[in-house]
C-alpha positions in Angstrom: -0.1 0.0 0.1 1.5 3.3 -1.2 0.3 7.0 -1.1 -0.7 7.1 -4.8 -2.9 4.2 -4.4 -4.6 5.9 -1.5 -4.9 9.0 -3.5 -6.2 7.1 -6.5 -8.8 5.4 -4.2 -10.0 8.9 -2.9 -10.1 10.4 -6.5 -12.7 7.1 -7.8 -14.6 7.8 -4.5 -15.2 11.3 -5.4 -15.9 10.8 -9.0 -17.9 7.7 -8.6 -16.4 6.5 -12.0 -13.1 4.7 -12.4 -13.0 5.9 -16.0 -13.7 9.7 -14.8 -11.0 9.2 -12.1 -8.5 8.1 -14.7 -9.2 10.9 -16.9 -8.5 13.7 -13.7 -5.6 11.6 -12.9 -4.2 11.3 -16.5 -3.5 7.7 -16.3 -4.8 4.7 -18.1 -8.0 3.4 -17.1 -6.8 -0.1 -16.7 -3.6 0.9 -14.7 -6.1 2.7 -12.0 -8.6 -0.4 -12.2 -5.7 -2.6 -11.1 -4.3 -0.2 -8.6 -7.7 -0.3 -6.9 -7.7 -4.3 -7.0 -4.5 -4.2 -5.3 -5.8 -1.9 -2.7 -8.7 -4.4 -2.0 -6.7 -7.3 -2.2 -4.3 -5.6 0.4 -7.1 -4.3 2.9 -8.7 -7.9 2.2 -12.1 -6.2 1.7 -14.1 -5.2 -1.5 -14.1 -1.1 -1.1 -16.2 -0.2 -3.9 -19.3 -1.9 -5.7 -19.2 -1.9 -9.6 -22.5 -1.4 -11.5 -23.5 0.2 -15.0 -23.9 3.5 -13.3 -20.3 3.3 -12.2 -18.9 2.7 -8.6 -20.0 3.1 -5.0 -18.2 2.7 -1.9 -19.2 -0.2 0.2 -19.6 -0.3 4.1 -16.0 -1.1 4.4 -14.9 1.4 1.6 -16.7 4.3 3.6 -14.9 3.3 6.7 -11.8 3.3 4.9 -12.2 6.5 3.2 -12.7 8.5 6.6 -9.1 6.9 7.6 -7.4 7.8 4.0 -8.7 11.3 4.2 -6.8 11.7 7.6 -3.8 10.2 6.3 -3.6 11.9 3.0 -4.3 15.4 4.8 -1.9 15.0 7.3 0.6 13.8 4.7 0.0 16.9 2.6 0.0 19.1 5.6 3.7 17.7 6.3 4.9 18.6 3.2 3.5 22.0 3.6 5.2 22.2 6.9 8.5 21.6 5.5 8.2 24.0 2.7 7.5 26.8 5.3 10.9 26.1 6.8 12.3 26.9 3.2 10.2 29.9 2.5 7.0 31.8 2.7 4.2 29.7 4.3 2.0 28.2 1.9 -0.6 25.3 1.6 -4.1 24.9 3.1 -4.6 25.9 6.8 -8.0 24.6 8.5 -9.5 26.6 11.0 -12.6 25.5 12.7 -15.0 27.4 15.1 -19.0 27.9 16.0 -21.5 29.7 14.2 -21.3 33.1 16.8 -17.2 32.7 16.0 -17.8 32.5 12.1 -20.1 35.6 12.5 -17.7 37.5 14.1 -14.2 36.8 12.8 -14.5 35.2 9.3 -14.1 38.5 7.7 -11.4 40.1 9.6 -9.6 36.7 10.2 -9.7 36.1 6.1 -8.8 39.2 5.4 -5.8 39.4 7.5 -4.7 36.1 6.4 -5.1 36.8 2.8 -3.0 40.1 3.2 -0.1 38.6 5.5 0.3 35.0 3.8 -1.4 35.3 0.1 0.0 31.7 -0.7 -2.0 30.2 2.3 -5.4 28.8 1.5 -7.7 29.6 4.3 -10.0 26.5 4.9 -12.6 28.1 7.5 -15.1 25.4 8.9 -17.9 25.9 11.2 -19.7 23.4 13.7 -21.4 23.0 17.1 -19.1 22.9 20.0 -18.4 19.5 20.5 -17.7 19.0 16.4 -15.4 21.8 16.5 -13.2 19.8 19.3 -13.9 16.6 17.4 -12.2 18.1 14.3 -9.3 19.2 16.1 -8.8 16.1 17.9 -8.8 13.8 14.9 -6.5 16.1 12.9 -8.6 17.5 10.5 -8.0 21.1 11.7 -4.9 22.9 12.4 -6.7 25.4 14.8 -9.9 25.8 16.6 -11.7 28.4 18.8 -13.5 26.2 21.6 -15.4 26.5 25.0 -15.2 24.0 27.7 -14.9 21.1 25.4 -11.7 19.7 25.0 -10.5 20.2 28.6 -10.1 16.6 29.3 -8.5 16.1 26.0 -4.6 15.2 26.6 -4.1 15.8 23.1 -5.4 19.6 23.1 -3.9 22.5 24.3 -5.8 25.7 25.0 -5.2 29.3 25.5 -7.9 31.6 27.3 -8.8 34.2 24.4 -11.9 35.8 26.1 -14.1 35.4 29.1 -17.4 36.3 26.8 -20.4 38.2 28.6 -24.0 36.4 27.7 -27.0 38.3 26.8 -30.8 37.7 26.7 -31.8 38.6 23.2 -35.3 39.3 22.3 -37.5 41.6 19.8 -36.8 45.4 20.6 -39.9 47.1 21.8 -41.0 50.5 23.6 -40.8 48.5 27.1 -37.3 47.3 26.7 -35.8 50.2 24.9 -34.0 52.0 27.4 -33.4 48.8 29.7 -29.4 47.5 29.5 -29.7 44.3 32.1 -31.7 41.7 33.3 -31.7 39.7 36.1 -31.3 35.9 35.7 -34.2 34.8 37.8 -36.3 37.1 35.7 -35.5 34.8 32.7 -38.1 32.2 34.0 -40.9 34.7 32.5 -39.8 34.1 29.2 -39.4 31.2 26.7 -36.0 30.8 25.5 -34.8 28.9 22.5 -31.4 27.3 23.2 -29.3 24.0 22.3 -29.2 20.7 23.9 -26.8 20.2 27.1 -24.3 18.5 24.6 -23.2 21.6 23.2 -21.6 24.5 25.0 -24.2 26.9 25.5 -27.1 24.6 26.5 -24.9 23.0 28.9 -23.7 26.5 30.2 -27.2 27.5 30.7 -28.0 24.3 32.7 -25.1 25.3 34.7 -26.3 28.5 36.0 -30.0 26.8 36.4 -28.5 24.5 38.8 -26.5 26.9 40.6 -29.6 29.3 41.2 -31.9 26.6 41.6 -34.4 28.0 38.8 -35.6 26.1 35.8 -36.1 28.3 32.6 -38.6 27.6 30.1 -36.6 26.1 27.1 -37.3 24.8 23.6 -34.9 23.6 20.6 -33.7 25.9 17.9 -35.0 26.5 14.8 -32.4 25.1 12.8 -29.3 27.2 12.4 -28.2 30.3 14.4 -29.1 32.4 11.8 -32.8 31.2 11.3 -33.3 31.4 15.2 -31.9 35.0 15.2 -34.5 35.6 12.5 -37.4 34.3 14.8 -36.0 36.6 17.8 -36.0 39.7 15.4 -39.6 39.1 14.6 -40.9 38.5 18.2 -41.2 34.4 17.9 -38.7 33.7 20.5 -35.6 34.8 22.7 -32.2 33.5 23.3 -29.3 33.6 25.3 -26.2 34.6 23.4 -22.8 36.0 23.1 -22.5 39.4 21.6 -20.3 38.0 18.7 -23.8 35.9 17.4 -25.7 39.3 17.3 -23.9 42.5 17.4 -24.6 43.3 13.6 -28.6 42.9 14.3 -28.0 45.2 17.5 -26.2 47.8 15.6 -29.2 47.7 12.9 -32.2 48.0 15.5 -33.2 44.6 14.6 -33.3 43.1 18.3 -32.5 44.2 21.8 -30.1 42.7 23.8 -29.8 42.8 28.1 -26.6 42.0 29.7 -27.7 38.8 32.2 -26.7 40.3 35.9 -27.2 38.4 39.5 -25.4 36.4 38.4 -23.6 37.9 35.4 -23.5 35.0 32.9 -20.1 34.3 31.1 -18.4 31.7 29.3 -14.8 31.2 28.6 -13.7 31.1 24.8 -10.2 29.5 24.0 -7.7 29.1 21.0 -6.7 25.7 20.6 -4.1 23.4 19.1 -3.9 19.7 18.9 0.0 19.2 20.3 0.2 15.5 19.4 0.9 16.6 15.6 4.0 19.0 14.9 2.7 22.5 15.3 3.0 24.5 11.8 4.8 27.8 11.9 1.6 29.3 10.0 -0.3 28.0 12.9 1.8 30.0 15.2 1.3 33.0 13.1 -2.2 33.0 12.6 -2.7 32.3 16.3 -1.5 36.1 16.6 -3.4 37.2 14.0 -6.5 36.0 15.6 -5.6 37.3 19.0 -5.4 40.9 17.1 -8.7 40.5 15.3 -10.2 39.4 18.5 -8.7 42.4 20.4 -10.1 44.8 17.6 -13.8 43.3 17.9 -13.5 43.5 21.7 -12.5 47.5 21.5 -15.5 48.1 19.0 -17.9 46.4 21.4 -18.6 43.6 19.1 -17.2 40.9 21.3 -18.1 42.1 24.8 -16.3 40.7 28.1 -13.0 40.0 29.4 -10.2 39.5 27.1 -7.0 37.5 28.3 -4.8 40.2 30.1 -1.7 38.6 28.3 -3.6 39.1 24.8 -4.1 42.6 25.7 -0.7 43.5 26.8 0.5 42.0 23.7 -1.7 44.0 21.4 -1.4 47.4 23.5 
Protein backbone atom coordinates (compact mmCIF):
# COMPACT_ATOMS: atom_id res chain seq x y z
CA UNK A 1 0.00 0.00 0.00
CA UNK A 2 1.40 3.40 -0.98
CA UNK A 3 0.28 7.02 -0.99
CA UNK A 4 -0.48 6.93 -4.73
CA UNK A 5 -2.94 4.11 -4.22
CA UNK A 6 -4.64 6.05 -1.43
CA UNK A 7 -4.88 9.17 -3.59
CA UNK A 8 -6.29 7.07 -6.45
CA UNK A 9 -8.83 5.56 -4.05
CA UNK A 10 -10.02 9.00 -2.92
CA UNK A 11 -10.35 10.25 -6.48
CA UNK A 12 -12.45 7.22 -7.55
CA UNK A 13 -14.63 7.67 -4.45
CA UNK A 14 -15.08 11.35 -5.32
CA UNK A 15 -15.83 10.84 -9.03
CA UNK A 16 -17.88 7.61 -8.56
CA UNK A 17 -16.35 6.45 -11.81
CA UNK A 18 -13.04 4.78 -12.59
CA UNK A 19 -13.05 6.22 -16.12
CA UNK A 20 -13.69 9.78 -14.90
CA UNK A 21 -11.09 9.41 -12.15
CA UNK A 22 -8.53 8.11 -14.66
CA UNK A 23 -9.07 11.19 -16.83
CA UNK A 24 -8.67 13.48 -13.81
CA UNK A 25 -5.50 11.68 -12.74
CA UNK A 26 -4.20 11.47 -16.33
CA UNK A 27 -3.52 7.76 -16.17
CA UNK A 28 -4.85 4.81 -18.17
CA UNK A 29 -8.14 3.37 -16.95
CA UNK A 30 -6.81 -0.25 -16.81
CA UNK A 31 -3.85 0.92 -14.73
CA UNK A 32 -6.16 2.67 -12.27
CA UNK A 33 -8.43 -0.39 -12.05
CA UNK A 34 -5.37 -2.52 -11.30
CA UNK A 35 -4.23 -0.21 -8.48
CA UNK A 36 -7.71 -0.26 -6.90
CA UNK A 37 -7.78 -4.06 -7.13
CA UNK A 38 -4.37 -4.29 -5.48
CA UNK A 39 -5.55 -1.99 -2.71
CA UNK A 40 -8.65 -4.12 -2.11
CA UNK A 41 -6.44 -7.21 -2.00
CA UNK A 42 -4.18 -5.59 0.62
CA UNK A 43 -7.02 -4.51 2.89
CA UNK A 44 -8.73 -7.88 2.29
CA UNK A 45 -12.10 -6.25 1.61
CA UNK A 46 -14.11 -4.99 -1.35
CA UNK A 47 -14.06 -1.19 -1.21
CA UNK A 48 -16.27 -0.46 -4.22
CA UNK A 49 -19.37 -2.02 -5.71
CA UNK A 50 -19.34 -1.90 -9.50
CA UNK A 51 -22.43 -1.32 -11.62
CA UNK A 52 -23.59 0.11 -14.92
CA UNK A 53 -23.90 3.54 -13.30
CA UNK A 54 -20.34 3.54 -12.01
CA UNK A 55 -18.89 2.62 -8.63
CA UNK A 56 -20.10 3.18 -5.11
CA UNK A 57 -18.29 2.79 -1.81
CA UNK A 58 -19.20 -0.29 0.17
CA UNK A 59 -19.60 -0.20 3.96
CA UNK A 60 -15.92 -1.13 4.22
CA UNK A 61 -15.07 1.53 1.64
CA UNK A 62 -16.85 4.26 3.59
CA UNK A 63 -14.93 3.36 6.74
CA UNK A 64 -11.65 3.16 4.84
CA UNK A 65 -12.32 6.55 3.20
CA UNK A 66 -12.51 8.31 6.59
CA UNK A 67 -9.10 7.00 7.61
CA UNK A 68 -7.50 7.66 4.22
CA UNK A 69 -8.69 11.27 4.21
CA UNK A 70 -6.91 11.84 7.53
CA UNK A 71 -3.72 10.07 6.40
CA UNK A 72 -3.49 11.89 3.07
CA UNK A 73 -4.44 15.21 4.70
CA UNK A 74 -1.70 14.83 7.31
CA UNK A 75 0.85 13.95 4.62
CA UNK A 76 -0.10 17.03 2.59
CA UNK A 77 0.23 19.16 5.71
CA UNK A 78 3.65 17.61 6.39
CA UNK A 79 4.83 18.65 2.91
CA UNK A 80 3.47 22.17 3.55
CA UNK A 81 5.15 22.30 6.96
CA UNK A 82 8.52 21.49 5.44
CA UNK A 83 8.06 24.01 2.62
CA UNK A 84 7.36 26.72 5.22
CA UNK A 85 10.83 26.19 6.68
CA UNK A 86 12.34 26.82 3.25
CA UNK A 87 10.39 29.94 2.33
CA UNK A 88 7.09 31.78 2.71
CA UNK A 89 4.16 29.83 4.22
CA UNK A 90 1.88 28.09 1.76
CA UNK A 91 -0.66 25.31 1.59
CA UNK A 92 -4.02 24.84 3.30
CA UNK A 93 -4.75 26.01 6.85
CA UNK A 94 -7.91 24.63 8.48
CA UNK A 95 -9.53 26.70 11.23
CA UNK A 96 -12.78 25.55 12.85
CA UNK A 97 -15.13 27.45 15.17
CA UNK A 98 -18.84 27.66 16.02
CA UNK A 99 -21.46 29.83 14.30
CA UNK A 100 -21.04 32.87 16.55
CA UNK A 101 -17.27 32.78 16.05
CA UNK A 102 -17.66 32.63 12.28
CA UNK A 103 -20.14 35.51 12.38
CA UNK A 104 -17.63 37.69 14.23
CA UNK A 105 -14.22 36.60 12.98
CA UNK A 106 -14.62 35.12 9.50
CA UNK A 107 -14.26 38.42 7.66
CA UNK A 108 -11.42 40.08 9.64
CA UNK A 109 -9.42 36.85 10.03
CA UNK A 110 -9.70 35.86 6.37
CA UNK A 111 -8.72 39.37 5.29
CA UNK A 112 -5.59 39.58 7.48
CA UNK A 113 -4.47 36.06 6.52
CA UNK A 114 -4.91 36.81 2.82
CA UNK A 115 -2.89 39.99 3.19
CA UNK A 116 -0.14 38.54 5.39
CA UNK A 117 0.13 35.12 3.74
CA UNK A 118 -1.13 35.27 0.13
CA UNK A 119 0.06 31.74 -0.60
CA UNK A 120 -1.95 30.20 2.22
CA UNK A 121 -5.37 28.74 1.40
CA UNK A 122 -7.70 29.32 4.35
CA UNK A 123 -10.28 26.60 4.95
CA UNK A 124 -12.64 28.10 7.56
CA UNK A 125 -15.09 25.54 8.92
CA UNK A 126 -18.09 25.82 11.22
CA UNK A 127 -19.68 23.37 13.63
CA UNK A 128 -21.33 22.96 17.00
CA UNK A 129 -18.91 23.23 19.92
CA UNK A 130 -18.43 19.47 20.35
CA UNK A 131 -17.96 19.05 16.58
CA UNK A 132 -15.25 21.72 16.65
CA UNK A 133 -13.30 19.71 19.23
CA UNK A 134 -13.83 16.47 17.30
CA UNK A 135 -12.29 18.00 14.17
CA UNK A 136 -9.31 19.30 16.11
CA UNK A 137 -8.75 16.04 17.96
CA UNK A 138 -8.96 13.98 14.76
CA UNK A 139 -6.33 16.10 13.02
CA UNK A 140 -8.79 17.53 10.46
CA UNK A 141 -8.19 21.08 11.74
CA UNK A 142 -4.96 22.94 12.51
CA UNK A 143 -6.55 25.41 14.91
CA UNK A 144 -9.87 25.85 16.69
CA UNK A 145 -11.81 28.30 18.79
CA UNK A 146 -13.42 26.25 21.55
CA UNK A 147 -15.27 26.44 24.86
CA UNK A 148 -15.18 23.97 27.77
CA UNK A 149 -15.14 20.99 25.42
CA UNK A 150 -11.71 19.41 25.07
CA UNK A 151 -10.51 20.23 28.57
CA UNK A 152 -10.21 16.52 29.37
CA UNK A 153 -8.50 15.67 26.07
CA UNK A 154 -4.76 15.41 26.72
CA UNK A 155 -3.93 16.00 23.06
CA UNK A 156 -5.50 19.49 23.04
CA UNK A 157 -3.71 22.59 24.34
CA UNK A 158 -5.85 25.67 25.06
CA UNK A 159 -5.15 29.33 25.68
CA UNK A 160 -7.86 31.59 27.09
CA UNK A 161 -8.85 34.23 24.56
CA UNK A 162 -11.82 35.96 26.24
CA UNK A 163 -14.36 35.42 29.00
CA UNK A 164 -17.38 36.53 27.02
CA UNK A 165 -20.55 38.03 28.52
CA UNK A 166 -23.87 36.37 27.73
CA UNK A 167 -27.00 38.33 26.87
CA UNK A 168 -30.74 37.83 26.77
CA UNK A 169 -31.76 38.67 23.19
CA UNK A 170 -35.33 39.54 22.34
CA UNK A 171 -37.40 41.67 19.98
CA UNK A 172 -36.84 45.41 20.37
CA UNK A 173 -39.96 47.16 21.71
CA UNK A 174 -41.02 50.21 23.71
CA UNK A 175 -40.90 48.25 27.01
CA UNK A 176 -37.23 47.25 26.74
CA UNK A 177 -35.85 50.06 24.58
CA UNK A 178 -34.22 51.86 27.53
CA UNK A 179 -33.20 48.76 29.50
CA UNK A 180 -29.63 47.43 29.58
CA UNK A 181 -29.77 44.46 31.97
CA UNK A 182 -31.99 41.66 33.17
CA UNK A 183 -31.65 39.52 36.31
CA UNK A 184 -31.13 35.82 35.77
CA UNK A 185 -34.14 34.95 37.93
CA UNK A 186 -36.37 37.14 35.73
CA UNK A 187 -35.61 34.96 32.71
CA UNK A 188 -38.22 32.49 34.02
CA UNK A 189 -40.87 34.82 32.57
CA UNK A 190 -39.72 34.11 29.01
CA UNK A 191 -39.52 31.12 26.70
CA UNK A 192 -35.91 30.71 25.64
CA UNK A 193 -34.62 28.89 22.60
CA UNK A 194 -31.38 27.04 23.31
CA UNK A 195 -29.38 23.98 22.31
CA UNK A 196 -29.18 20.71 24.22
CA UNK A 197 -26.65 20.23 27.01
CA UNK A 198 -24.40 18.37 24.55
CA UNK A 199 -23.49 21.78 23.11
CA UNK A 200 -21.61 24.44 25.07
CA UNK A 201 -24.32 27.08 25.40
CA UNK A 202 -27.05 24.65 26.45
CA UNK A 203 -24.71 23.15 29.03
CA UNK A 204 -23.74 26.59 30.34
CA UNK A 205 -27.39 27.61 30.78
CA UNK A 206 -28.09 24.37 32.65
CA UNK A 207 -25.08 25.04 34.89
CA UNK A 208 -26.52 28.43 35.91
CA UNK A 209 -30.00 26.95 36.43
CA UNK A 210 -28.61 24.42 38.89
CA UNK A 211 -26.51 27.05 40.63
CA UNK A 212 -29.46 29.42 41.11
CA UNK A 213 -32.14 26.78 41.65
CA UNK A 214 -34.15 28.06 38.71
CA UNK A 215 -35.75 26.14 35.83
CA UNK A 216 -36.11 28.18 32.62
CA UNK A 217 -38.72 27.53 29.95
CA UNK A 218 -36.58 26.17 27.11
CA UNK A 219 -37.22 24.90 23.59
CA UNK A 220 -35.01 23.67 20.77
CA UNK A 221 -33.60 26.07 18.12
CA UNK A 222 -35.18 26.66 14.73
CA UNK A 223 -32.30 25.11 12.83
CA UNK A 224 -29.10 27.14 12.44
CA UNK A 225 -28.24 30.25 14.49
CA UNK A 226 -29.10 32.62 11.62
CA UNK A 227 -32.62 31.19 11.38
CA UNK A 228 -33.22 31.34 15.12
CA UNK A 229 -32.03 34.96 15.20
CA UNK A 230 -34.61 35.85 12.56
CA UNK A 231 -37.28 34.38 14.85
CA UNK A 232 -35.92 36.57 17.67
CA UNK A 233 -36.01 39.72 15.52
CA UNK A 234 -39.61 39.04 14.53
CA UNK A 235 -40.70 38.43 18.11
CA UNK A 236 -41.29 34.68 17.96
CA UNK A 237 -38.68 33.66 20.53
CA UNK A 238 -35.82 34.74 22.81
CA UNK A 239 -32.25 33.46 23.12
CA UNK A 240 -29.21 33.64 25.41
CA UNK A 241 -26.15 34.49 23.32
CA UNK A 242 -22.74 36.19 23.30
CA UNK A 243 -22.51 39.53 21.49
CA UNK A 244 -20.44 37.86 18.76
CA UNK A 245 -23.64 36.20 17.55
CA UNK A 246 -25.90 39.26 17.29
CA UNK A 247 -23.88 42.53 17.29
CA UNK A 248 -24.69 43.26 13.63
CA UNK A 249 -28.44 42.89 14.26
CA UNK A 250 -28.26 45.01 17.40
CA UNK A 251 -26.47 47.77 15.50
CA UNK A 252 -29.22 47.68 12.87
CA UNK A 253 -31.91 48.01 15.57
CA UNK A 254 -33.38 44.60 14.74
CA UNK A 255 -33.18 43.14 18.26
CA UNK A 256 -32.58 44.11 21.88
CA UNK A 257 -29.78 42.60 23.97
CA UNK A 258 -29.91 42.78 27.77
CA UNK A 259 -26.84 41.81 29.77
CA UNK A 260 -27.69 39.07 32.27
CA UNK A 261 -26.86 39.97 35.87
CA UNK A 262 -27.28 38.63 39.41
CA UNK A 263 -25.37 36.57 38.55
CA UNK A 264 -23.63 37.70 35.41
CA UNK A 265 -23.50 34.91 32.83
CA UNK A 266 -20.10 34.38 31.18
CA UNK A 267 -18.37 31.72 29.10
CA UNK A 268 -14.67 31.08 28.48
CA UNK A 269 -13.46 31.06 24.89
CA UNK A 270 -10.15 29.42 23.99
CA UNK A 271 -7.71 29.16 21.12
CA UNK A 272 -6.83 25.48 20.82
CA UNK A 273 -4.36 23.28 18.95
CA UNK A 274 -3.65 19.56 18.89
CA UNK A 275 -0.11 19.21 20.22
CA UNK A 276 0.11 15.53 19.30
CA UNK A 277 0.99 16.56 15.76
CA UNK A 278 3.79 19.00 14.89
CA UNK A 279 2.55 22.58 15.16
CA UNK A 280 3.07 24.40 11.89
CA UNK A 281 4.84 27.75 11.78
CA UNK A 282 1.87 29.27 9.98
CA UNK A 283 -0.47 28.09 12.75
CA UNK A 284 1.54 29.97 15.38
CA UNK A 285 1.56 33.10 13.23
CA UNK A 286 -2.17 32.92 12.58
CA UNK A 287 -2.85 32.52 16.31
CA UNK A 288 -1.33 35.96 16.82
CA UNK A 289 -3.41 37.38 13.98
CA UNK A 290 -6.59 35.95 15.52
CA UNK A 291 -5.70 37.49 18.88
CA UNK A 292 -5.27 40.86 17.17
CA UNK A 293 -8.62 40.51 15.37
CA UNK A 294 -10.38 39.43 18.56
CA UNK A 295 -8.93 42.36 20.47
CA UNK A 296 -10.07 44.78 17.77
CA UNK A 297 -13.59 43.33 17.86
CA UNK A 298 -13.49 43.68 21.65
CA UNK A 299 -12.50 47.36 21.37
CA UNK A 300 -15.40 48.09 19.01
CA UNK A 301 -17.86 46.41 21.39
CA UNK A 302 -18.70 43.61 18.98
CA UNK A 303 -17.25 41.00 21.35
CA UNK A 304 -18.03 41.92 24.95
CA UNK A 305 -16.42 40.44 28.00
CA UNK A 306 -12.99 40.28 29.62
CA UNK A 307 -10.11 39.71 27.25
CA UNK A 308 -7.18 37.57 28.38
CA UNK A 309 -4.78 40.11 29.91
CA UNK A 310 -1.76 38.56 28.16
CA UNK A 311 -3.45 39.10 24.79
CA UNK A 312 -4.29 42.70 25.68
CA UNK A 313 -0.72 43.46 26.71
CA UNK A 314 0.62 41.97 23.47
CA UNK A 315 -1.64 44.14 21.36
CA UNK A 316 -1.45 47.36 23.34
